[in-house]
Structures are given as structure tokens and as C-alpha cells.
VMD Tcl script that builds the backbone (N, CA, C; Angstrom):
set m [mol new atoms 516]
animate dup $m
set s [atomselect $m all]
$s set {name element resname resid chain x y z} {
  {N N MET 1 A 27.919 77.866 76.910}
  {CA C MET 1 A 29.084 78.722 76.780}
  {C C MET 1 A 28.766 80.100 77.359}
  {N N THR 2 A 29.751 80.746 77.929}
  {CA C THR 2 A 29.595 82.028 78.593}
  {C C THR 2 A 29.552 83.167 77.587}
  {N N THR 3 A 28.662 84.110 77.826}
  {CA C THR 3 A 28.652 85.318 76.997}
  {C C THR 3 A 29.574 86.355 77.610}
  {N N GLU 4 A 30.131 87.201 76.743}
  {CA C GLU 4 A 31.009 88.270 77.171}
  {C C GLU 4 A 30.498 89.587 76.613}
  {N N ILE 5 A 31.018 90.667 77.170}
  {CA C ILE 5 A 30.666 92.015 76.735}
  {C C ILE 5 A 31.935 92.705 76.247}
  {N N ALA 6 A 31.824 93.407 75.126}
  {CA C ALA 6 A 32.897 94.251 74.611}
  {C C ALA 6 A 32.299 95.633 74.356}
  {N N THR 7 A 33.030 96.679 74.718}
  {CA C THR 7 A 32.533 98.043 74.548}
  {C C THR 7 A 33.594 98.877 73.839}
  {N N PHE 8 A 33.174 99.532 72.752}
  {CA C PHE 8 A 34.077 100.345 71.942}
  {C C PHE 8 A 33.440 101.690 71.628}
  {N N ALA 9 A 34.229 102.744 71.679}
  {CA C ALA 9 A 33.813 104.064 71.201}
  {C C ALA 9 A 34.650 104.358 69.965}
  {N N SER 10 A 33.961 104.553 68.863}
  {CA C SER 10 A 34.673 104.744 67.602}
  {C C SER 10 A 34.011 105.809 66.750}
  {N N GLY 11 A 33.426 106.792 67.387}
  {CA C GLY 11 A 32.770 107.842 66.623}
  {C C GLY 11 A 31.301 107.554 66.446}
  {N N CYS 12 A 30.757 107.983 65.371}
  {CA C CYS 12 A 29.330 107.856 65.084}
  {C C CYS 12 A 28.858 106.418 65.286}
  {N N PHE 13 A 28.100 106.180 66.336}
  {CA C PHE 13 A 27.753 104.799 66.683}
  {C C PHE 13 A 26.840 104.123 65.670}
  {N N ARG 14 A 26.123 104.901 64.881}
  {CA C ARG 14 A 25.223 104.304 63.881}
  {C C ARG 14 A 26.001 103.470 62.866}
  {N N GLY 15 A 27.028 104.066 62.279}
  {CA C GLY 15 A 27.827 103.352 61.288}
  {C C GLY 15 A 28.641 102.223 61.893}
  {N N VAL 16 A 29.125 102.431 63.106}
  {CA C VAL 16 A 29.919 101.401 63.770}
  {C C VAL 16 A 29.053 100.172 64.048}
  {N N GLN 17 A 27.837 100.390 64.532}
  {CA C GLN 17 A 26.937 99.263 64.785}
  {C C GLN 17 A 26.673 98.501 63.484}
  {N N MET 18 A 26.373 99.222 62.417}
  {CA C MET 18 A 26.087 98.575 61.138}
  {C C MET 18 A 27.278 97.761 60.645}
  {N N ALA 19 A 28.474 98.321 60.763}
  {CA C ALA 19 A 29.665 97.625 60.275}
  {C C ALA 19 A 29.929 96.353 61.068}
  {N N PHE 20 A 29.881 96.430 62.395}
  {CA C PHE 20 A 30.102 95.238 63.210}
  {C C PHE 20 A 29.032 94.181 62.927}
  {N N GLU 21 A 27.774 94.587 62.841}
  {CA C GLU 21 A 26.701 93.616 62.593}
  {C C GLU 21 A 26.833 92.980 61.218}
  {N N SER 22 A 27.251 93.758 60.248}
  {CA C SER 22 A 27.412 93.206 58.899}
  {C C SER 22 A 28.586 92.258 58.810}
  {N N PHE 23 A 29.698 92.631 59.412}
  {CA C PHE 23 A 30.900 91.813 59.330}
  {C C PHE 23 A 30.786 90.554 60.176}
  {N N PHE 24 A 30.273 90.700 61.386}
  {CA C PHE 24 A 30.087 89.558 62.280}
  {C C PHE 24 A 28.631 89.127 62.217}
  {N N ASN 25 A 28.195 88.788 61.032}
  {CA C ASN 25 A 26.806 88.414 60.775}
  {C C ASN 25 A 26.547 87.033 61.365}
  {N N ASP 26 A 26.152 87.017 62.630}
  {CA C ASP 26 A 26.044 85.770 63.376}
  {C C ASP 26 A 24.965 85.931 64.437}
  {N N ASP 27 A 24.229 84.870 64.695}
  {CA C ASP 27 A 23.175 84.930 65.712}
  {C C ASP 27 A 23.725 85.026 67.129}
  {N N THR 28 A 25.015 84.795 67.317}
  {CA C THR 28 A 25.579 84.806 68.665}
  {C C THR 28 A 26.101 86.183 69.059}
  {N N ILE 29 A 25.839 87.203 68.262}
  {CA C ILE 29 A 26.313 88.546 68.571}
  {C C ILE 29 A 25.116 89.493 68.626}
  {N N GLU 30 A 25.105 90.322 69.659}
  {CA C GLU 30 A 24.033 91.300 69.850}
  {C C GLU 30 A 24.701 92.641 70.127}
  {N N ILE 31 A 24.334 93.654 69.362}
  {CA C ILE 31 A 24.986 94.954 69.501}
  {C C ILE 31 A 23.944 96.026 69.771}
  {N N LYS 32 A 24.257 96.868 70.753}
  {CA C LYS 32 A 23.413 98.030 70.998}
  {C C LYS 32 A 24.309 99.262 71.050}
  {N N VAL 33 A 23.707 100.407 70.793}
  {CA C VAL 33 A 24.445 101.666 70.846}
  {C C VAL 33 A 24.073 102.411 72.114}
  {N N GLY 34 A 25.031 103.221 72.573}
  {CA C GLY 34 A 24.781 103.979 73.790}
  {C C GLY 34 A 25.925 104.910 74.099}
  {N N TYR 35 A 26.048 105.217 75.392}
  {CA C TYR 35 A 26.997 106.216 75.838}
  {C C TYR 35 A 27.867 105.634 76.950}
  {N N ALA 36 A 29.173 105.902 76.874}
  {CA C ALA 36 A 30.120 105.351 77.854}
  {C C ALA 36 A 31.178 106.395 78.171}
  {N N GLY 37 A 31.776 106.234 79.353}
  {CA C GLY 37 A 32.947 107.023 79.714}
  {C C GLY 37 A 32.692 108.416 80.232}
  {N N GLY 38 A 31.481 108.759 80.521}
  {CA C GLY 38 A 31.186 110.131 80.919}
  {C C GLY 38 A 31.381 110.434 82.381}
  {N N ASN 39 A 31.073 111.680 82.727}
  {CA C ASN 39 A 31.255 112.138 84.092}
  {C C ASN 39 A 29.949 112.537 84.778}
  {N N VAL 40 A 28.818 112.145 84.227}
  {CA C VAL 40 A 27.521 112.382 84.853}
  {C C VAL 40 A 26.801 111.050 84.992}
  {N N THR 41 A 25.803 110.997 85.855}
  {CA C THR 41 A 25.176 109.714 86.165}
  {C C THR 41 A 24.139 109.263 85.147}
  {N N TYR 42 A 23.714 110.111 84.255}
  {CA C TYR 42 A 22.821 109.667 83.190}
  {C C TYR 42 A 23.078 110.548 81.989}
  {N N SER 43 A 22.915 109.968 80.817}
  {CA C SER 43 A 23.114 110.757 79.616}
  {C C SER 43 A 22.128 110.368 78.548}
  {N N ASP 44 A 21.842 111.317 77.693}
  {CA C ASP 44 A 21.046 111.055 76.500}
  {C C ASP 44 A 21.707 111.807 75.345}
  {N N TYR 45 A 21.215 111.591 74.144}
  {CA C TYR 45 A 21.871 112.128 72.956}
  {C C TYR 45 A 22.008 113.648 73.013}
  {N N ARG 46 A 20.960 114.324 73.417}
  {CA C ARG 46 A 20.989 115.788 73.469}
  {C C ARG 46 A 22.090 116.269 74.421}
  {N N LYS 47 A 22.203 115.631 75.588}
  {CA C LYS 47 A 23.240 116.022 76.554}
  {C C LYS 47 A 24.633 115.692 76.031}
  {N N VAL 48 A 24.788 114.519 75.442}
  {CA C VAL 48 A 26.091 114.099 74.921}
  {C C VAL 48 A 26.575 115.072 73.851}
  {N N CYS 49 A 25.668 115.537 73.007}
  {CA C CYS 49 A 26.037 116.463 71.929}
  {C C CYS 49 A 26.520 117.815 72.434}
  {N N THR 50 A 26.215 118.164 73.680}
  {CA C THR 50 A 26.698 119.434 74.224}
  {C C THR 50 A 28.185 119.386 74.548}
  {N N GLY 51 A 28.736 118.172 74.700}
  {CA C GLY 51 A 30.144 118.018 75.055}
  {C C GLY 51 A 30.417 118.197 76.539}
  {N N THR 52 A 29.380 118.376 77.344}
  {CA C THR 52 A 29.581 118.626 78.774}
  {C C THR 52 A 29.553 117.357 79.618}
  {N N THR 53 A 29.169 116.233 79.056}
  {CA C THR 53 A 29.056 114.999 79.843}
  {C C THR 53 A 30.299 114.117 79.749}
  {N N SER 54 A 31.142 114.368 78.768}
  {CA C SER 54 A 32.320 113.557 78.451}
  {C C SER 54 A 31.968 112.144 78.004}
  {N N HIS 55 A 30.702 111.874 77.743}
  {CA C HIS 55 A 30.327 110.562 77.227}
  {C C HIS 55 A 30.694 110.461 75.748}
  {N N ALA 56 A 31.041 109.262 75.352}
  {CA C ALA 56 A 31.321 108.975 73.951}
  {C C ALA 56 A 30.188 108.142 73.381}
  {N N GLU 57 A 29.895 108.355 72.104}
  {CA C GLU 57 A 28.995 107.443 71.405}
  {C C GLU 57 A 29.730 106.115 71.312}
  {N N ALA 58 A 29.088 105.047 71.721}
  {CA C ALA 58 A 29.779 103.759 71.800}
  {C C ALA 58 A 28.845 102.629 71.394}
  {N N ILE 59 A 29.441 101.473 71.171}
  {CA C ILE 59 A 28.656 100.259 70.959}
  {C C ILE 59 A 29.016 99.276 72.056}
  {N N GLN 60 A 28.050 98.474 72.427}
  {CA C GLN 60 A 28.291 97.405 73.384}
  {C C GLN 60 A 27.878 96.105 72.714}
  {N N ILE 61 A 28.809 95.173 72.684}
  {CA C ILE 61 A 28.609 93.903 71.995}
  {C C ILE 61 A 28.492 92.800 73.036}
  {N N LYS 62 A 27.421 92.061 72.958}
  {CA C LYS 62 A 27.248 90.861 73.782}
  {C C LYS 62 A 27.454 89.687 72.829}
  {N N TYR 63 A 28.398 88.814 73.158}
  {CA C TYR 63 A 28.733 87.740 72.226}
  {C C TYR 63 A 29.157 86.490 72.983}
  {N N THR 64 A 29.083 85.393 72.279}
  {CA C THR 64 A 29.573 84.125 72.795}
  {C C THR 64 A 30.879 83.832 72.070}
  {N N PRO 65 A 31.997 83.803 72.789}
  {CA C PRO 65 A 33.283 83.548 72.123}
  {C C PRO 65 A 33.273 82.225 71.351}
  {N N SER 66 A 33.877 82.261 70.171}
  {CA C SER 66 A 33.940 81.071 69.313}
  {C C SER 66 A 35.201 81.167 68.465}
  {N N ASP 67 A 35.337 80.270 67.524}
  {CA C ASP 67 A 36.481 80.309 66.619}
  {C C ASP 67 A 36.454 81.548 65.724}
  {N N THR 68 A 35.260 82.048 65.427}
  {CA C THR 68 A 35.148 83.189 64.517}
  {C C THR 68 A 34.906 84.514 65.229}
  {N N ILE 69 A 34.426 84.485 66.454}
  {CA C ILE 69 A 34.178 85.712 67.208}
  {C C ILE 69 A 34.861 85.595 68.564}
  {N N ASN 70 A 35.902 86.412 68.745}
  {CA C ASN 70 A 36.565 86.470 70.035}
  {C C ASN 70 A 36.990 87.909 70.281}
  {N N TYR 71 A 37.409 88.221 71.484}
  {CA C TYR 71 A 37.727 89.601 71.830}
  {C C TYR 71 A 38.854 90.154 70.965}
  {N N SER 72 A 39.839 89.347 70.673}
  {CA C SER 72 A 40.957 89.804 69.860}
  {C C SER 72 A 40.496 90.262 68.480}
  {N N ASN 73 A 39.652 89.462 67.817}
  {CA C ASN 73 A 39.246 89.915 66.481}
  {C C ASN 73 A 38.226 91.042 66.530}
  {N N LEU 74 A 37.509 91.214 67.629}
  {CA C LEU 74 A 36.649 92.392 67.780}
  {C C LEU 74 A 37.509 93.660 67.900}
  {N N VAL 75 A 38.594 93.581 68.660}
  {CA C VAL 75 A 39.498 94.727 68.793}
  {C C VAL 75 A 40.165 95.032 67.448}
  {N N GLU 76 A 40.592 94.006 66.732}
  {CA C GLU 76 A 41.199 94.212 65.413}
  {C C GLU 76 A 40.222 94.904 64.469}
  {N N PHE 77 A 38.970 94.474 64.489}
  {CA C PHE 77 A 37.965 95.102 63.632}
  {C C PHE 77 A 37.739 96.557 64.055}
  {N N PHE 78 A 37.682 96.810 65.349}
  {CA C PHE 78 A 37.569 98.180 65.860}
  {C C PHE 78 A 38.661 99.064 65.256}
  {N N CYS 79 A 39.881 98.542 65.180}
  {CA C CYS 79 A 41.004 99.311 64.652}
  {C C CYS 79 A 40.801 99.716 63.196}
  {N N LEU 80 A 40.018 98.964 62.466}
  {CA C LEU 80 A 39.743 99.295 61.071}
  {C C LEU 80 A 38.615 100.314 60.932}
  {N N MET 81 A 37.901 100.555 62.010}
  {CA C MET 81 A 36.736 101.423 61.961}
  {C C MET 81 A 37.064 102.895 62.147}
  {N N ARG 82 A 38.278 103.232 62.438}
  {CA C ARG 82 A 38.561 104.568 62.931}
  {C C ARG 82 A 39.961 105.020 62.559}
  {N N GLU 83 A 40.140 106.297 62.416}
  {CA C GLU 83 A 41.472 106.881 62.308}
  {C C GLU 83 A 42.019 106.930 63.727}
  {N N LEU 84 A 42.918 106.030 64.063}
  {CA C LEU 84 A 43.365 105.831 65.438}
  {C C LEU 84 A 44.279 106.935 65.965}
  {N N THR 85 A 44.735 107.816 65.092}
  {CA C THR 85 A 45.639 108.877 65.534}
  {C C THR 85 A 44.895 110.151 65.921}
  {N N SER 86 A 43.593 110.071 66.028}
  {CA C SER 86 A 42.777 111.209 66.420}
  {C C SER 86 A 41.922 110.814 67.620}
  {N N LEU 87 A 42.038 111.551 68.722}
  {CA C LEU 87 A 41.344 111.155 69.945}
  {C C LEU 87 A 39.865 111.543 69.948}
  {N N ASP 88 A 39.565 112.805 69.700}
  {CA C ASP 88 A 38.188 113.304 69.815}
  {C C ASP 88 A 37.663 113.876 68.504}
  {N N ALA 89 A 38.105 113.353 67.396}
  {CA C ALA 89 A 37.647 113.890 66.115}
  {C C ALA 89 A 37.357 112.751 65.159}
  {N N LEU 90 A 36.383 112.987 64.327}
  {CA C LEU 90 A 36.006 112.021 63.311}
  {C C LEU 90 A 35.593 112.827 62.094}
  {N N ALA 91 A 36.445 112.837 61.073}
  {CA C ALA 91 A 36.241 113.664 59.878}
  {C C ALA 91 A 36.081 115.113 60.330}
  {N N PRO 92 A 35.023 115.803 59.899}
  {CA C PRO 92 A 34.918 117.211 60.292}
  {C C PRO 92 A 34.385 117.408 61.715}
  {N N ASP 93 A 33.931 116.342 62.364}
  {CA C ASP 93 A 33.307 116.451 63.672}
  {C C ASP 93 A 34.353 116.343 64.783}
  {N N VAL 94 A 34.341 117.306 65.710}
  {CA C VAL 94 A 35.275 117.308 66.828}
  {C C VAL 94 A 34.473 117.487 68.111}
  {N N SER 95 A 34.551 116.487 68.991}
  {CA C SER 95 A 33.825 116.539 70.260}
  {C C SER 95 A 34.185 115.296 71.066}
  {N N THR 96 A 34.010 115.357 72.365}
  {CA C THR 96 A 34.264 114.190 73.199}
  {C C THR 96 A 33.345 113.039 72.840}
  {N N GLN 97 A 32.212 113.299 72.224}
  {CA C GLN 97 A 31.312 112.207 71.862}
  {C C GLN 97 A 31.911 111.312 70.778}
  {N N TYR 98 A 32.963 111.782 70.097}
  {CA C TYR 98 A 33.624 110.989 69.059}
  {C C TYR 98 A 34.935 110.383 69.545}
  {N N LEU 99 A 35.068 110.247 70.852}
  {CA C LEU 99 A 36.237 109.665 71.476}
  {C C LEU 99 A 36.571 108.290 70.881}
  {N N SER 100 A 37.854 108.014 70.767}
  {CA C SER 100 A 38.320 106.695 70.352}
  {C C SER 100 A 38.770 105.950 71.605}
  {N N ALA 101 A 38.008 104.905 71.984}
  {CA C ALA 101 A 38.325 104.209 73.234}
  {C C ALA 101 A 37.879 102.755 73.202}
  {N N ILE 102 A 38.650 101.948 73.905}
  {CA C ILE 102 A 38.290 100.560 74.181}
  {C C ILE 102 A 38.031 100.498 75.679}
  {N N PHE 103 A 36.812 100.126 76.045}
  {CA C PHE 103 A 36.434 100.013 77.450}
  {C C PHE 103 A 36.471 98.533 77.813}
  {N N TYR 104 A 37.480 98.124 78.570}
  {CA C TYR 104 A 37.624 96.704 78.877}
  {C C TYR 104 A 36.812 96.320 80.116}
  {N N HIS 105 A 36.374 95.056 80.139}
  {CA C HIS 105 A 35.535 94.528 81.215}
  {C C HIS 105 A 36.250 93.519 82.095}
  {N N SER 106 A 37.517 93.219 81.798}
  {CA C SER 106 A 38.274 92.256 82.604}
  {C C SER 106 A 39.766 92.497 82.361}
  {N N PRO 107 A 40.602 91.982 83.257}
  {CA C PRO 107 A 42.050 92.095 83.029}
  {C C PRO 107 A 42.480 91.413 81.728}
  {N N GLU 108 A 41.823 90.324 81.368}
  {CA C GLU 108 A 42.159 89.631 80.115}
  {C C GLU 108 A 41.856 90.523 78.907}
  {N N GLN 109 A 40.710 91.201 78.937}
  {CA C GLN 109 A 40.386 92.112 77.841}
  {C C GLN 109 A 41.400 93.247 77.768}
  {N N GLU 110 A 41.808 93.765 78.903}
  {CA C GLU 110 A 42.802 94.830 78.912}
  {C C GLU 110 A 44.099 94.358 78.248}
  {N N GLN 111 A 44.582 93.171 78.620}
  {CA C GLN 111 A 45.813 92.618 78.032}
  {C C GLN 111 A 45.671 92.451 76.526}
  {N N ILE 112 A 44.554 91.889 76.091}
  {CA C ILE 112 A 44.336 91.662 74.660}
  {C C ILE 112 A 44.288 92.991 73.916}
  {N N ALA 113 A 43.553 93.961 74.446}
  {CA C ALA 113 A 43.439 95.269 73.783}
  {C C ALA 113 A 44.814 95.921 73.645}
  {N N LYS 114 A 45.619 95.885 74.696}
  {CA C LYS 114 A 46.950 96.481 74.641}
  {C C LYS 114 A 47.849 95.750 73.651}
  {N N ARG 115 A 47.761 94.421 73.623}
  {CA C ARG 115 A 48.576 93.641 72.677}
  {C C ARG 115 A 48.196 93.980 71.236}
  {N N VAL 116 A 46.907 93.986 70.947}
  {CA C VAL 116 A 46.454 94.276 69.576}
  {C C VAL 116 A 46.845 95.704 69.182}
  {N N MET 117 A 46.660 96.660 70.078}
  {CA C MET 117 A 47.012 98.043 69.749}
  {C C MET 117 A 48.520 98.186 69.534}
  {N N ASP 118 A 49.337 97.470 70.313}
  {CA C ASP 118 A 50.785 97.487 70.089}
  {C C ASP 118 A 51.127 96.927 68.715}
  {N N GLU 119 A 50.471 95.836 68.345}
  {CA C GLU 119 A 50.709 95.243 67.019}
  {C C GLU 119 A 50.312 96.215 65.916}
  {N N VAL 120 A 49.162 96.847 66.060}
  {CA C VAL 120 A 48.700 97.819 65.059}
  {C C VAL 120 A 49.669 98.991 64.986}
  {N N GLN 121 A 50.101 99.481 66.141}
  {CA C GLN 121 A 51.068 100.586 66.185}
  {C C GLN 121 A 52.344 100.208 65.430}
  {N N ASN 122 A 52.888 99.036 65.726}
  {CA C ASN 122 A 54.154 98.611 65.126}
  {C C ASN 122 A 54.035 98.284 63.644}
  {N N GLU 123 A 52.897 97.796 63.205}
  {CA C GLU 123 A 52.736 97.378 61.816}
  {C C GLU 123 A 52.239 98.487 60.898}
  {N N HIS 124 A 51.503 99.472 61.440}
  {CA C HIS 124 A 50.827 100.425 60.549}
  {C C HIS 124 A 51.045 101.898 60.871}
  {N N PHE 125 A 51.550 102.231 62.050}
  {CA C PHE 125 A 51.617 103.634 62.439}
  {C C PHE 125 A 52.998 104.042 62.948}
  {N N TRP 126 A 54.054 103.649 62.238}
  {CA C TRP 126 A 55.404 104.041 62.648}
  {C C TRP 126 A 55.483 105.552 62.687}
  {N N GLY 127 A 56.011 106.070 63.777}
  {CA C GLY 127 A 56.223 107.506 63.882}
  {C C GLY 127 A 54.970 108.307 64.167}
  {N N GLN 128 A 53.834 107.673 64.258}
  {CA C GLN 128 A 52.587 108.357 64.596}
  {C C GLN 128 A 52.065 107.768 65.900}
  {N N GLU 129 A 51.494 108.618 66.717}
  {CA C GLU 129 A 50.966 108.130 67.977}
  {C C GLU 129 A 49.499 107.745 67.837}
  {N N ILE 130 A 49.150 106.594 68.372}
  {CA C ILE 130 A 47.753 106.169 68.434}
  {C C ILE 130 A 47.148 106.779 69.690}
  {N N TYR 131 A 46.015 107.441 69.542}
  {CA C TYR 131 A 45.370 108.112 70.661}
  {C C TYR 131 A 44.171 107.363 71.217}
  {N N THR 132 A 43.963 106.157 70.814}
  {CA C THR 132 A 42.854 105.381 71.344}
  {C C THR 132 A 43.116 105.046 72.810}
  {N N LEU 133 A 42.144 105.362 73.656}
  {CA C LEU 133 A 42.260 105.051 75.068}
  {C C LEU 133 A 41.895 103.596 75.319}
  {N N ILE 134 A 42.565 102.980 76.260}
  {CA C ILE 134 A 42.205 101.650 76.746}
  {C C ILE 134 A 41.966 101.827 78.234}
  {N N VAL 135 A 40.682 101.831 78.606}
  {CA C VAL 135 A 40.295 102.192 79.974}
  {C C VAL 135 A 39.233 101.219 80.500}
  {N N PRO 136 A 39.122 101.135 81.831}
  {CA C PRO 136 A 38.094 100.247 82.396}
  {C C PRO 136 A 36.697 100.684 81.964}
  {N N ALA 137 A 35.838 99.722 81.751}
  {CA C ALA 137 A 34.452 100.028 81.409}
  {C C ALA 137 A 33.810 100.763 82.579}
  {N N SER 138 A 33.022 101.750 82.255}
  {CA C SER 138 A 32.308 102.522 83.263}
  {C C SER 138 A 30.812 102.283 83.057}
  {N N GLU 139 A 30.020 103.095 83.689}
  {CA C GLU 139 A 28.574 102.967 83.552}
  {C C GLU 139 A 28.171 103.096 82.084}
  {N N TRP 140 A 27.304 102.224 81.632}
  {CA C TRP 140 A 26.795 102.210 80.259}
  {C C TRP 140 A 25.368 102.727 80.254}
  {N N TYR 141 A 25.041 103.558 79.269}
  {CA C TYR 141 A 23.674 104.044 79.101}
  {C C TYR 141 A 23.232 103.744 77.682}
  {N N ASP 142 A 22.170 102.969 77.542}
  {CA C ASP 142 A 21.627 102.696 76.213}
  {C C ASP 142 A 21.207 104.004 75.555}
  {N N ALA 143 A 21.475 104.111 74.261}
  {CA C ALA 143 A 20.970 105.253 73.499}
  {C C ALA 143 A 19.462 105.097 73.315}
  {N N GLU 144 A 18.840 106.165 72.938}
  {CA C GLU 144 A 17.411 106.169 72.702}
  {C C GLU 144 A 17.050 105.127 71.645}
  {N N GLU 145 A 15.849 104.627 71.700}
  {CA C GLU 145 A 15.407 103.540 70.819}
  {C C GLU 145 A 15.580 103.891 69.336}
  {N N TYR 146 A 15.350 105.144 68.962}
  {CA C TYR 146 A 15.453 105.514 67.546}
  {C C TYR 146 A 16.881 105.405 67.012}
  {N N HIS 147 A 17.888 105.329 67.905}
  {CA C HIS 147 A 19.274 105.141 67.468}
  {C C HIS 147 A 19.619 103.660 67.266}
  {N N GLN 148 A 18.914 102.761 67.927}
  {CA C GLN 148 A 19.217 101.331 67.836}
  {C C GLN 148 A 18.911 100.836 66.419}
  {N N LYS 149 A 19.897 100.202 65.808}
  {CA C LYS 149 A 19.770 99.675 64.436}
  {C C LYS 149 A 19.287 100.755 63.462}
  {N N TYR 150 A 19.724 101.970 63.690}
  {CA C TYR 150 A 19.264 103.122 62.912}
  {C C TYR 150 A 19.444 102.929 61.413}
  {N N LEU 151 A 20.630 102.496 60.988}
  {CA C LEU 151 A 20.880 102.372 59.545}
  {C C LEU 151 A 20.203 101.156 58.933}
  {N N GLU 152 A 19.832 100.195 59.732}
  {CA C GLU 152 A 19.042 99.074 59.236}
  {C C GLU 152 A 17.614 99.551 58.949}
  {N N ILE 153 A 17.092 100.371 59.823}
  {CA C ILE 153 A 15.735 100.902 59.673}
  {C C ILE 153 A 15.705 102.047 58.670}
  {N N ASN 154 A 16.775 102.841 58.623}
  {CA C ASN 154 A 16.889 104.002 57.733}
  {C C ASN 154 A 18.127 103.853 56.858}
  {N N PRO 155 A 18.082 103.007 55.828}
  {CA C PRO 155 A 19.295 102.720 55.044}
  {C C PRO 155 A 19.950 103.949 54.413}
  {N N GLU 156 A 19.199 105.003 54.218}
  {CA C GLU 156 A 19.773 106.218 53.635}
  {C C GLU 156 A 20.186 107.215 54.708}
  {N N GLY 157 A 20.122 106.809 55.977}
  {CA C GLY 157 A 20.474 107.689 57.088}
  {C C GLY 157 A 21.955 107.976 57.142}
  {N N TYR 158 A 22.318 108.915 57.994}
  {CA C TYR 158 A 23.695 109.372 58.095}
  {C C TYR 158 A 24.577 108.396 58.863}
  {N N ALA 159 A 25.718 108.087 58.282}
  {CA C ALA 159 A 26.801 107.371 58.964}
  {C C ALA 159 A 28.070 108.114 58.598}
  {N N CYS 160 A 28.940 108.304 59.543}
  {CA C CYS 160 A 30.146 109.080 59.302}
  {C C CYS 160 A 30.935 108.524 58.115}
  {N N PRO 161 A 31.359 109.377 57.208}
  {CA C PRO 161 A 32.064 108.908 56.000}
  {C C PRO 161 A 33.439 108.319 56.262}
  {N N THR 162 A 33.982 108.452 57.455}
  {CA C THR 162 A 35.313 107.909 57.700}
  {C C THR 162 A 35.284 106.493 58.239}
  {N N GLN 163 A 34.128 105.871 58.288}
  {CA C GLN 163 A 34.120 104.481 58.715}
  {C C GLN 163 A 34.650 103.637 57.555}
  {N N PHE 164 A 35.920 103.260 57.713}
  {CA C PHE 164 A 36.720 102.719 56.630}
  {C C PHE 164 A 36.204 101.424 56.025}
  {N N LEU 165 A 35.492 100.636 56.764}
  {CA C LEU 165 A 35.126 99.316 56.278}
  {C C LEU 165 A 33.842 99.259 55.491}
  {N N ARG 166 A 33.192 100.367 55.306}
  {CA C ARG 166 A 31.912 100.365 54.593}
  {C C ARG 166 A 32.037 99.619 53.254}
  {N N TRP 167 A 33.067 99.900 52.496}
  {CA C TRP 167 A 33.239 99.237 51.206}
  {C C TRP 167 A 33.522 97.753 51.387}
  {N N CYS 168 A 34.266 97.377 52.436}
  {CA C CYS 168 A 34.566 95.964 52.675}
  {C C CYS 168 A 33.287 95.176 52.937}
  {N N ILE 169 A 32.432 95.755 53.724}
  {CA C ILE 169 A 31.208 95.061 54.106}
  {C C ILE 169 A 30.345 94.792 52.880}
  {N N SER 170 A 30.246 95.768 52.006}
  {CA C SER 170 A 29.392 95.582 50.836}
  {C C SER 170 A 30.034 94.645 49.815}
  {N N HIS 171 A 31.334 94.327 49.992}
  {CA C HIS 171 A 32.031 93.449 49.040}
  {C C HIS 171 A 32.459 92.118 49.628}
  {N N LYS 172 A 31.997 91.786 50.840}
  {CA C LYS 172 A 32.489 90.536 51.433}
  {C C LYS 172 A 31.793 89.315 50.872}
}
mol reanalyze $m
mol bondsrecalc $m
mol representation Tube
mol addrep $m
């Protein structure tokens, strides 16, 4: 079976990685954190934090589509991870690194992302605009090794408090 890539920017990548890995607890999914969507040819955490690179903290998911893991349900889960009506802010943090974006890798992913976001808009955000971008995937840069699986290695480490599914994961 073919593997696919999904890329999402949903704020603090540490908590997002932990939530996706916990919810989609499966050997067929591999998640790494990094930087996407910027305007420079290389980025690292220190540069991203300056706000001058336009890179967002993001996760990249490599997965094998199945009955339980497909692009549509990855996008739906992404929607639960973030306040979708805020483009560059996450709780008290405001910066381009906290961009809300879906970076699609194919025309099919673009269609699915737009369909799911339309459904979410119509079902949950009447009268409010969703600011999540749906844009083509650009160059990806892996985050530094100490960021990979950070909360697994450092369970008491920082994860943004607005990652809505934290309670769901601990109660599934």
C-alpha cells in the first residue's frame, strides 16, 4: 500500500505531535515536527521565533491510508486541535510561527481539506470566519532533534494549553 504525507500547522508543534500520535496510536503513522510555509531557504527554531522567516511550527505525518487513518479524518482531527478563527495566534502567543494552515500535497488533498473545512464552518462556526489557510505544501524543514517527540521524552514539558483534545486523549 502507498504511503502518503499530510502537513499541518496548528501552533505549538510539541502538543500537536503528542495529540496526533496518541489519538492515531498505530504503527502505520509516523510524525515529525518541523517548519513549513516560510520565505527563506532554511530555518531553525531560533530563526522561526524571530517572526522574520514566515515559517510555521508544523507537523508532517507519513501514513498508510486505511479504514481508520485517511486524509479526511486527519483534517477533521486537525480542526479539533486549534481555534480555527485565529490565523497567527494561539492563546497568549501571537506570531507567524503559530499559523493555522493545511499544506496539501495533491489536488485530492486540497479538495478534501476544503470540503472538511466547509463542513466545519457550516456546522460549528456560523457567523465566524475560519482563518485556516489551505495552501500547497512548500519546502519542509525538520525541527531540531530535541523537539522530536519532545513531550514523550519530557512529559512535564510545555504544550500550549489551547490544544483542545488533551483531555480526550487521556480519556479515550
